[in-house]
MARBA-3410 file (N, C-alpha, C, O; in Angstrom, 1 decimal):
99
3.8,-5.4,-24.5,4.1,-6.4,-23.1,4.4,-7.5,-22.4,3.7,-8.5,-22.6 ~ 5.6,-7.7,-21.4,6.4,-8.6,-21.2,5.3,-10.1,-21.1,4.0,-10.1,-21.3 ~ 6.0,-11.1,-20.8,5.4,-12.1,-20.4,4.9,-12.5,-19.4,4.0,-13.3,-19.3 ~ 5.7,-11.6,-18.0,4.5,-11.4,-16.6,3.9,-10.5,-16.6,3.8,-10.1,-15.5 ~ 3.4,-10.0,-17.3,2.1,-9.0,-17.5,1.2,-9.4,-18.0,0.1,-9.4,-17.5
1.5,-9.9,-19.2,0.4,-10.9,-20.1,0.0,-12.1,-18.8,-1.2,-12.5,-18.8 ~ 0.7,-12.4,-17.9,0.2,-13.7,-17.0,-1.0,-12.7,-16.0,-2.2,-12.8,-15.9 ~ -0.2,-12.0,-15.4,-1.1,-11.1,-14.6,-2.6,-10.5,-15.3,-3.6,-10.5,-14.7 ~ -2.4,-10.1,-16.9,-3.5,-10.0,-17.5,-4.1,-11.1,-17.9,-5.2,-10.9,-18.4 ~ -3.8,-11.8,-17.9,-5.1,-13.3,-18.1,-5.3,-13.6,-16.8,-6.4,-13.3,-16.6
-4.7,-14.1,-15.6,-5.2,-13.9,-14.1,-6.5,-12.7,-14.2,-7.7,-13.0,-14.5 ~ -6.3,-11.8,-14.0,-6.8,-10.6,-13.9,-8.3,-10.3,-14.4,-9.2,-9.7,-13.8 ~ -8.0,-11.2,-15.9,-9.6,-11.3,-16.8,-10.3,-12.1,-16.0,-11.4,-12.4,-16.5 ~ -10.2,-12.8,-14.6,-11.3,-13.9,-13.8,-11.7,-13.2,-12.5,-12.4,-13.8,-11.6 ~ -11.2,-11.9,-12.5,-11.7,-11.5,-11.3,-12.8,-10.6,-11.2,-12.9,-9.8,-10.3
-13.6,-10.9,-12.2,-14.9,-9.7,-12.3,-15.6,-9.8,-10.9,-15.7,-8.9,-10.1 ~ -16.0,-10.8,-10.7,-16.9,-10.9,-9.4,-16.9,-9.8,-8.0,-16.1,-10.1,-7.1 ~ -17.6,-8.8,-7.8,-17.6,-7.7,-6.9,-18.5,-8.2,-5.7,-18.7,-7.5,-4.8 ~ -18.9,-9.2,-5.9,-20.5,-9.2,-4.9,-19.4,-9.6,-3.6,-18.2,-9.5,-3.7 ~ -20.2,-9.9,-2.3,-19.5,-10.0,-0.8,-19.3,-11.7,-1.1,-18.1,-12.1,-0.9
-20.1,-12.8,-1.6,-20.1,-13.6,-1.4,-19.1,-14.5,-2.4,-18.8,-15.7,-2.2 ~ -18.8,-13.8,-3.2,-17.9,-14.3,-4.6,-16.3,-13.8,-4.0,-15.3,-14.3,-4.3 ~ -16.3,-12.7,-3.0,-14.9,-12.0,-3.0,-13.7,-13.3,-2.5,-12.5,-13.0,-2.4 ~ -14.0,-14.5,-2.1,-13.2,-14.9,-1.9,-12.4,-15.8,-2.9,-11.2,-16.0,-2.7 ~ -13.0,-16.2,-3.9,-12.9,-16.4,-4.8,-11.5,-15.2,-5.8,-10.4,-15.6,-6.2
-12.1,-14.1,-5.9,-11.3,-12.8,-6.2,-10.0,-13.3,-5.3,-9.0,-13.9,-5.7 ~ -10.3,-12.8,-4.1,-8.8,-12.6,-3.4,-7.5,-13.6,-3.6,-6.3,-13.4,-3.6 ~ -8.4,-14.8,-3.8,-7.3,-15.8,-4.6,-6.9,-16.5,-5.6,-6.2,-17.5,-5.9 ~ -7.6,-15.5,-6.4,-6.9,-15.1,-7.6,-5.7,-14.1,-7.0,-4.5,-14.3,-6.7 ~ -6.2,-13.2,-6.9,-5.8,-11.9,-6.6,-3.8,-11.9,-6.4,-2.9,-11.6,-7.1
-3.8,-12.5,-4.9,-3.3,-13.8,-3.9,-2.0,-14.2,-5.2,-0.8,-14.0,-5.3 ~ -3.1,-14.9,-6.1,-2.2,-16.3,-7.1,-1.3,-15.3,-7.8,-0.2,-15.8,-8.1 ~ -1.5,-13.9,-8.2,-0.8,-13.2,-9.3,0.5,-12.4,-8.4,1.4,-11.7,-8.8 ~ 0.2,-12.8,-7.2,2.0,-12.2,-6.5,3.0,-12.8,-6.8,3.8,-11.9,-6.9 ~ 3.6,-14.0,-7.2,4.2,-14.3,-8.1,4.8,-13.0,-9.2,5.7,-12.3,-8.9
4.1,-12.9,-10.2,4.2,-12.1,-11.4,4.4,-10.4,-10.8,5.1,-9.5,-11.2 ~ 3.7,-10.5,-9.8,3.8,-8.7,-9.5,5.5,-8.7,-9.0,6.1,-8.0,-9.7 ~ 6.0,-9.2,-8.3,6.7,-9.0,-7.2,7.8,-9.5,-8.4,8.9,-9.1,-8.4 ~ 7.5,-10.5,-9.6,8.7,-10.2,-10.4,8.6,-9.1,-11.1,9.7,-8.5,-11.4 ~ 7.2,-8.8,-11.6,7.7,-7.6,-12.7,8.2,-6.0,-12.0,8.5,-5.0,-12.6
8.1,-6.3,-10.4,8.6,-5.4,-9.5,10.4,-5.4,-9.7,11.2,-4.5,-9.6 ~ 10.4,-6.7,-9.9,12.0,-7.1,-9.4,12.5,-6.8,-10.9,13.6,-6.3,-11.0 ~ 11.7,-7.0,-12.0,12.3,-6.4,-13.7,12.2,-5.2,-13.8,12.4,-4.6,-14.9 ~ 12.0,-4.7,-12.6,12.2,-3.2,-13.3,11.0,-2.5,-14.7,11.1,-1.7,-15.5 ~ 10.0,-3.4,-14.3,8.6,-3.4,-15.2,7.7,-1.6,-14.3,7.3,-1.4,-13.2
7.7,-0.9,-15.3,7.3,-0.1,-15.0,5.8,-0.1,-14.2,4.8,-0.5,-14.9 ~ 5.5,0.3,-13.1,4.4,0.2,-12.0,3.2,0.7,-13.0,2.2,0.0,-12.9 ~ 3.0,2.2,-14.0,2.1,1.8,-14.8,2.0,1.0,-16.1,1.1,1.3,-17.0 ~ 2.6,0.3,-16.2,2.4,-0.5,-17.3,1.7,-1.9,-16.7,0.9,-2.5,-17.3 ~ 2.0,-2.2,-15.3,1.1,-2.7,-14.4,-0.3,-2.9,-14.0,-1.0,-3.8,-13.7
-0.5,-1.2,-14.2,-1.9,-0.6,-13.6,-2.4,-1.4,-15.1,-3.0,-2.4,-15.2 ~ -1.8,-0.4,-16.0,-2.8,-0.8,-17.2,-3.1,-2.4,-18.0,-3.9,-2.7,-18.9 ~ -2.4,-2.9,-17.3,-2.3,-4.6,-17.7,-3.9,-4.9,-17.0,-4.9,-4.9,-17.8 ~ -4.1,-5.0,-15.6,-4.8,-4.4,-14.9,-6.3,-3.7,-15.4,-7.4,-4.3,-15.4 ~ -6.2,-2.8,-15.6,-7.1,-1.6,-15.9,-7.9,-2.5,-17.3,-8.9,-3.1,-17.3
-7.2,-2.5,-18.1,-7.3,-3.5,-19.5,-8.4,-4.8,-19.7,-9.2,-5.0,-20.6 ~ -8.1,-5.7,-18.4,-8.5,-6.8,-18.5,-9.1,-7.1,-17.1,-9.4,-8.3,-16.9 ~ -9.3,-6.3,-16.4,-9.9,-6.2,-15.2,-11.8,-6.2,-15.2,-12.1,-5.1,-15.3 ~ -12.7,-7.0,-15.3,-14.2,-7.2,-15.6,-15.0,-6.4,-14.5,-16.1,-5.8,-14.7 ~ -14.3,-6.4,-13.2,-14.9,-5.1,-12.0,-13.3,-4.0,-11.4,-12.2,-4.3,-11.2
-14.2,-2.8,-11.4,-13.5,-1.5,-10.9,-13.2,-2.0,-9.6,-12.1,-1.6,-9.2 ~ -13.9,-2.8,-8.6,-13.3,-2.9,-7.3,-12.5,-3.6,-6.7,-12.1,-3.5,-5.5 ~ -12.1,-4.8,-8.0,-11.1,-5.7,-7.7,-10.2,-5.1,-8.3,-9.2,-5.1,-7.6 ~ -10.1,-4.2,-9.7,-8.7,-3.6,-10.3,-8.4,-2.6,-9.0,-7.3,-2.8,-8.5 ~ -9.0,-1.8,-8.5,-8.9,-0.9,-7.5,-8.0,-1.9,-6.7,-6.8,-1.9,-7.0
-8.6,-2.6,-5.7,-8.0,-3.3,-4.8,-6.3,-3.8,-5.0,-5.3,-3.6,-4.2 ~ -6.2,-4.5,-6.4,-5.2,-4.8,-6.7,-4.4,-3.9,-6.9,-3.3,-4.1,-6.5 ~ -4.4,-3.0,-7.4,-3.5,-1.9,-7.8,-2.7,-1.1,-6.6,-1.6,-0.7,-6.4 ~ -3.9,-1.3,-5.9,-3.4,-1.0,-4.4,-2.3,-1.4,-3.5,-1.4,-0.9,-2.8 ~ -2.9,-3.0,-4.0,-1.8,-3.9,-3.2,0.0,-3.8,-3.9,1.1,-3.9,-3.3
-0.7,-3.5,-5.8,0.5,-3.4,-6.4,1.8,-2.2,-5.7,3.0,-2.4,-5.5 ~ 1.2,-1.1,-5.6,1.8,0.4,-5.3,2.5,-0.2,-3.5,3.5,0.2,-2.9 ~ 1.8,-1.0,-3.2,2.5,-1.4,-1.4,3.8,-2.1,-1.7,4.9,-2.3,-1.1 ~ 3.4,-2.7,-3.1,4.6,-4.0,-3.3,5.4,-3.1,-4.0,6.5,-3.5,-3.8 ~ 5.6,-2.1,-4.7,6.6,-1.2,-5.6,7.4,-0.4,-4.7,8.5,0.1,-5.0
6.7,-0.2,-3.5,6.9,0.8,-2.6,8.1,0.2,-1.4,8.9,0.8,-0.8 ~ 7.8,-1.1,-1.2,8.7,-1.9,-0.9,9.3,-2.6,-1.9,8.7,-3.5,-2.6 ~ 10.8,-2.4,-2.2,11.4,-3.0,-2.5,12.0,-4.4,-2.0,12.4,-5.3,-2.7 ~ 12.0,-4.3,-0.9,12.7,-6.1,-0.1,11.4,-6.8,0.3,11.5,-8.0,0.7 ~ 10.3,-6.5,0.2,9.2,-7.3,0.1,9.5,-8.3,-0.4,10.0,-8.1,-1.5
9.5,-9.9,0.0,9.3,-11.2,-0.8,7.8,-11.3,-0.9,6.8,-10.7,-0.5 ~ 8.2,-12.7,-1.8,6.8,-13.1,-2.2,6.0,-13.8,-1.2,4.8,-14.1,-1.5 ~ 6.3,-14.1,-0.1,5.2,-14.4,1.0,4.7,-13.4,1.5,3.5,-13.3,1.2 ~ 5.4,-12.3,2.4,4.9,-11.5,1.8,3.7,-10.4,0.9,2.7,-9.8,1.3 ~ 4.2,-10.4,0.0,3.2,-10.1,-1.1,2.0,-10.7,-1.0,1.0,-10.0,-1.1
1.9,-11.9,-0.8,0.9,-12.7,-1.2,0.3,-12.1,0.1,-0.4,-11.1,0.0 ~ 0.4,-12.7,1.3,-0.4,-11.9,2.2,-0.8,-10.5,2.1,-1.9,-10.0,2.0 ~ 0.0,-10.1,2.1,-0.4,-8.3,1.5,-1.5,-8.2,0.6,-2.5,-7.6,0.9 ~ -1.4,-8.9,-0.7,-2.8,-9.2,-1.3,-3.8,-9.5,-0.8,-4.8,-8.9,-0.9 ~ -3.8,-10.8,0.1,-5.2,-11.5,0.2,-5.4,-10.3,1.6,-6.6,-9.9,1.6
-4.8,-9.9,2.3,-5.5,-9.1,3.4,-6.1,-8.1,2.9,-7.2,-7.9,3.4 ~ -5.7,-7.3,1.8,-6.2,-6.0,1.3,-7.4,-6.3,0.8,-8.4,-5.5,1.0 ~ -7.6,-7.3,0.2,-8.6,-7.7,-1.4,-9.9,-8.4,0.4,-11.0,-8.0,0.6 ~ -9.3,-9.4,1.1,-10.4,-9.2,1.8,-10.9,-8.9,2.8,-11.9,-9.4,3.3 ~ -10.0,-7.4,3.4,-10.8,-5.8,4.0,-11.5,-5.5,3.3,-12.5,-5.4,3.9
-11.6,-5.1,2.1,-12.2,-4.1,1.2,-13.3,-4.7,0.5,-14.3,-4.1,0.4 ~ -13.0,-6.0,0.2,-13.8,-6.7,-0.7,-14.6,-7.8,0.0,-15.5,-8.4,-0.5 ~ -14.1,-7.9,1.2,-15.0,-9.2,2.0,-14.5,-10.4,2.0,-14.0,-10.7,0.9 ~ -14.4,-11.1,2.7,-13.6,-12.8,2.9,-14.5,-13.4,2.4,-14.4,-14.7,2.3
END
């Protein structure tokens, strides 16, 4: 696994809370992963490798699913920059896990 995916893996490991009261820290943690996720896309890291790192390290299936949905959108839009990716991740997370 490359260094960028390792950073994502470490970050995702702390995102296990899925209750509504804890969603905000989860969403902020997911948003903080945006630079690594955009970097992984831009360095041609296979999306399956990113998904695998998320699955292996997330302690909540719900937070992993939401982050993988955001990753799919980031990979689909090769022109999406860091700011747009950060906002997308935060918006997806808050709408699906609560603010």
